[in-house]
Each structure stands twice: as structure tokens, then as C-alpha cells.
N, C-alpha and C positions, 0 to 999 in steps of 0.2 A: 592484143591491144584492146582495151575496153574504153569506149567513148559512149556518150549518151546524148540524146536530144530531148529537150523539153518542147512539147508542142503547145505553144501559147495561143489562147483564144484571142482573136482580134475583134475589134468593134463591129465588123460586118459579119461575125459568126464563123469565119473560116479559121483554120489552124495554121500557124506559122512556126516551123521548126527552128530552134537555136541549138546548135551542137556545142557540147562542152567536152573538152579533152579529159579523159579519165586516166587510166594507169596502163603501164606496159609490163608484161611479165612473160617469161618463157616457161612452158610447162613440158614435162616429160610425158611420154605416152601413158595414159591411164590416170594421170594426176589431175586434180581438180582445184579450182580456185574460188573461194567464197568471197564475194565482193559486197561490202556494206558501205554506206555513206549517207550523207545528207546534202540537200540542196536548198539554199535559202530562197524564199520568194518574197523577201521584204521589198518595199517600194524603192525604186531607183529612178534617177532622173532620165535615163535613156530608154526606159520601157514603162508602158502603162499596162497594168494587169486588169483584165476584165473577168467578172464572175462567170462561172459556167464550167463545163467539162474541158479539161486540159489533158495532156498526155505525157507519158514518160516512155521514150523509145530507146531501149538498149541497143548498142552497136558493138559487135565483136568482130575484130579484124576487118572493119569497114562494111560489114554486112548488117543491115538493119533487121531487127526482129520486131514482131507485133508490139504495138504500143499498149501500155497499161494506162487506163483512164483514171483521173482523179478529179474531184469537185473542188473548185476554188470559190470561196465566199468572200466577197469584198465588203 
């Protein structure tokens, strides 16, 4: 099971995770799965985006892996 979290920068500078459901697939021993996709960061009424460093945190079978950082310019 693959989920991911976007670590959103808040106004006070801290990061707040929002988890998004990904995909589920069963793999045989030695089999691999290449996952590609996109995530929209367009403005929505329920969330305010702040400029700065945000994060992408992959989660595999409920286990979080180190976040990858990205810069958001508003």
C-alpha cells in the first residue's frame, strides 16, 4: 500500500502533514513497482499555502520514509 504526506508550511513556520491515499498492489518476491504521479498545489478554500520549504513524505505499508523537500513560491 502506497500513501504519501505533503508537509505544508504553516504561517508560524512549522510543518503540518496532510496524508493522501495512494494505491494498493500485491507484489511477488523480487517484484518491484515504479510509482509515478502528480499532486496539484492550486489554491483551495480549505487551505492557505505559504511560501517556503515544504515536504513530500512517501509512506509504504504505513511506514513513513524520509521527506523530500521542495520550494514553494507564492
